[in-house]
TIDO-961020 format. One line per 4 residues: number of its first residue (from 1); for each residue x, y, z of N, C-alpha, C. Coordinates in steps of 0.2 Angstrom, whole numbers. Layout:
# TIDO-961020
NUM = X/Y/Z/X/Y/Z/X/Y/Z | ... .
This chain:
# TIDO-961020
1 = -126/-109/233/-124/-102/236/-118/-101/234 | -113/-107/233/-107/-107/233/-109/-105/221 | -111/-108/221/-109/-107/213/-113/-100/212 | -118/-96/214/-119/-92/214/-112/-86/214 .
5 = -109/-87/219/-101/-84/223/-97/-86/218 | -98/-94/214/-93/-93/208/-95/-90/203 | -100/-88/201/-101/-85/193/-100/-77/195 | -104/-77/203/-98/-69/202/-92/-64/202 .
9 = -87/-72/207/-82/-72/204/-79/-73/198 | -80/-75/191/-79/-76/185/-79/-67/184 | -87/-66/185/-88/-61/180/-84/-55/183 | -83/-55/190/-79/-49/192/-72/-50/186 .
13 = -70/-58/187/-61/-56/185/-64/-54/174 | -68/-56/172/-71/-53/165/-69/-45/165 | -74/-43/171/-74/-36/169/-66/-34/171 | -65/-37/174/-58/-36/176/-53/-36/170 .
17 = -53/-40/165/-49/-42/161/-48/-38/154 | -56/-37/154/-59/-30/149/-57/-22/150 | -56/-23/154/-55/-18/158/-49/-16/157 | -43/-22/156/-38/-20/158/-37/-22/151 .
21 = -40/-26/143/-37/-27/136/-42/-21/132 | -44/-14/136/-45/-10/132/-42/-4/136 | -39/-4/142/-31/4/145/-28/0/139 | -23/-7/138/-17/-10/138/-16/-7/132 .
25 = -20/-8/124/-18/-6/119/-19/2/119 | -22/9/122/-20/12/122/-15/17/126 | -13/14/130/-5/17/134/1/14/128 | 1/10/125/4/5/123/5/7/112 .
29 = 0/10/113/1/12/103/-6/21/103 | -2/23/98/-3/30/96/-12/30/92 | -11/23/91/-17/23/85/-16/28/77 | -12/31/78/-13/35/72/-10/32/66 .
33 = -10/32/59/-6/31/56/3/33/54 | 6/27/53/11/30/52/13/30/45 | 20/33/43/23/33/38/27/27/37 | 23/19/32/28/15/31/24/10/24 .
37 = 29/9/23/30/3/16/23/-1/18 | 19/-5/8/16/-7/8/18/-16/10 | 23/-15/15/24/-18/22/27/-19/27 | 22/-13/27/22/-13/35/27/-9/39 .
41 = 35/-9/35/39/-6/39/40/1/38 | 38/6/47/39/11/48/48/15/42 | 44/19/41/51/27/39/56/21/34 | 53/19/32/58/15/26/64/11/29 .
45 = 64/7/33/68/3/39/72/6/43 | 72/13/46/76/14/46/77/14/55 | 80/17/61/83/13/67/83/20/68 | 76/19/73/73/26/73/80/28/83 .
49 = 82/21/84/85/26/92/91/29/88 | 96/26/81/101/25/81/100/33/80 | 96/39/79/96/43/78/99/48/86 | 94/44/88/98/47/98/105/44/101 .
53 = 107/38/98/113/35/101/119/35/95 | 117/36/90/123/38/84/123/43/82 | 119/49/82/118/57/79/119/53/70 | 114/46/71/115/47/64/107/45/62 .
57 = 105/44/53/101/39/50/105/32/47 | 106/26/53/106/20/50/99/15/48 | 100/10/43/96/4/43/94/3/46 | 88/0/48/88/-8/51/89/-12/50 .
61 = 89/-17/52/85/-24/51/84/-29/52 | 81/-32/48/75/-37/48/72/-42/54 | 76/-45/57/81/-49/62/81/-46/69 | 80/-37/67/79/-36/74/74/-27/75 .
65 = 68/-32/73/60/-31/73/55/-29/80 | 54/-23/79/49/-25/84/42/-21/81 | 35/-24/82/30/-21/79/27/-16/84 | 24/-10/83/22/-6/87/17/0/85 .
69 = 12/-1/84/7/5/80/4/2/75 | 4/-4/74/2/-4/67/9/-7/63 | 12/-6/64/23/-5/61/27/-9/62 | 32/-11/59/35/-13/60/43/-10/59 .
73 = 44/-11/64/50/-6/67/57/-10/66 | 61/-9/62/69/-10/63/74/-7/65 | 79/-11/68/84/-9/73/88/-10/69 | 94/-8/69/102/-11/68/101/-14/73 .
77 = 104/-15/79/105/-17/84/101/-21/88 | 100/-28/96/94/-28/95/94/-24/104 | 99/-21/104/100/-16/109/95/-8/109 | 97/-6/102/89/-3/101/81/-7/99 .
81 = 82/-12/96/77/-13/99/72/-16/103 | 76/-16/109/76/-18/117/74/-10/120 | 75/-8/118/77/2/123/69/4/118 | 69/5/110/61/4/107/55/3/113 .
85 = 59/-4/113/50/-7/114/49/-7/120 | 55/-5/127/53/-1/132/50/5/133 | 52/10/127/48/14/128/46/19/120 | 40/15/117/39/19/110/41/24/107 .
89 = 38/29/110/34/37/113/43/41/111 | 48/37/117/52/43/117/54/41/109 | 55/39/107/62/37/102/58/37/94 | 49/37/92/46/37/86/47/44/85 .
93 = 46/44/79/44/50/76/41/57/76 | 41/62/78/35/68/79/32/66/71 | 23/65/74/21/63/70/22/57/63 | 23/50/68/24/43/68/28/46/62 .
97 = 33/48/60/35/48/56/34/53/47 | 30/55/46/25/60/40/30/68/40 | 30/69/34/33/75/35/31/80/39 | 37/82/45/33/88/50/36/93/44 .
101 = 39/97/40/36/105/32/27/104/34 | 29/99/29/22/95/25/16/95/32 | 15/91/37/12/96/41/11/100/44 | 13/103/44/17/111/48/11/114/41 .
105 = 13/114/34/6/118/31/2/114/30 | -3/109/36/-8/103/31/-9/99/27 | -5/96/27/-2/90/21/0/85/24 | 0/77/24/1/73/26/8/72/20 .
109 = 13/70/20/18/69/16/21/65/16 | 23/61/13/31/57/15/37/60/20 | 40/56/22/46/62/26/53/56/20 | 60/61/23/66/55/18/69/53/26 .
113 = 70/52/29/73/49/35/82/48/34 | 82/50/29/91/55/28/88/61/32 | 81/64/31/83/74/32/78/73/41 | 84/74/45/81/74/54/83/77/55 .
117 = 82/79/59/81/83/68/79/83/72 | 83/81/81/84/84/87/80/88/89 | 72/89/91/73/95/95/70/97/101 | 73/99/107/71/97/113/70/88/116 .
121 = 73/84/111/72/78/115/66/73/110 | 65/76/104/62/74/100/62/71/92 | 62/68/89/65/65/83/59/68/74 | 62/74/74/59/77/67/61/72/62 .
125 = 56/70/56/59/70/49/55/74/44 | 59/75/40/59/80/32/58/77/28 | 53/80/20/54/73/14/61/80/11 | 60/85/14/68/87/8/72/94/14 .
129 = 77/94/13/81/97/16/80/105/15 | 75/106/13/72/114/14/68/114/19 | 64/106/24/58/105/28/65/108/36 | 71/105/31/77/106/39/80/114/41 .
133 = 79/115/33/79/122/32/77/127/37 | 67/124/35/62/128/39/66/129/49 | 64/122/48/65/116/55/70/123/60 | 76/123/56/81/126/59/80/135/61 .
137 = 75/137/56/75/143/56/70/146/60 | 65/141/61/61/143/64/56/137/68 | 60/133/71/58/126/74/52/128/80 | 52/134/83/45/135/87/40/136/80 .
141 = 36/141/77/34/140/70/29/134/69 | 35/132/66/37/126/61/31/120/69 | 33/118/70/30/117/76/25/114/79 | 25/118/83/19/122/82/13/119/78 .
145 = 12/122/70/10/123/68/8/116/65 | 15/111/65/11/105/65/5/100/71 | 11/102/75/5/101/84/1/105/82 | -4/109/74/-10/111/76/-15/104/74 .
149 = -10/106/66/-12/100/64/-13/94/63 | -12/93/67/-8/85/68/-15/81/68 | -20/83/75/-26/80/78/-30/79/72 | -30/84/65/-35/80/60/-32/81/56 .
153 = -26/79/55/-21/75/49/-21/69/51 | -20/66/56/-19/62/58/-27/53/61 | -32/60/56/-37/56/59/-39/55/48 | -35/55/44/-37/56/39/-32/47/37 .
157 = -32/45/32/-33/39/27/-23/42/23 | -16/42/26/-15/48/21/-13/43/12 | -10/49/11/-9/51/6/-3/49/3 | 1/44/2/7/44/2/10/40/-4 .
161 = 13/41/-10/17/48/-8/15/54/-10 | 19/62/-10/12/68/-9/17/71/-12 | 19/75/-15/26/81/-20/27/84/-10 | 31/85/-10/35/89/-8/31/97/-6 .
165 = 27/97/-3/27/104/-2/30/109/-1 | 36/108/6/43/114/6/46/115/1 | 49/110/-1/54/110/-5/52/117/-11 | 48/119/-15/47/124/-15/45/132/-15 .
169 = 44/132/-7/41/135/-4/48/141/-2 .
């Protein structure tokens, strides 16, 4: 009798832990590809929090690293790393750092972290100044088109670098 209760008790804990293990990664990471280099450094090592706090693109430092969504995110300050670690979705660039303009046209392409905009509290990166011009002229259309393409494109292996598709249009 005692053995049956112990086995049932252990089985219950194992089931609870398995359920927790399945839920935790889904909430903590998007599972979508991230724009990163061969060293798994996201968005060429730029500090995603600095766009919001310093209103500029700032390179991060390896000593202030946080691993999220299969990539190493670098930060200029430990406070930025800590802020990101508490809510990565709030600071990570939309489309995981790929070019918003390319995404709107149906392509996954690299972004230049120096070309960026914050629109309605979200960080968008672009490959070129032309992407930024498109985002400023038609933000709703560009973002809606990119949002529509992201579910399909995010399932593909990114082919980076890809030539800038928004530079010549």
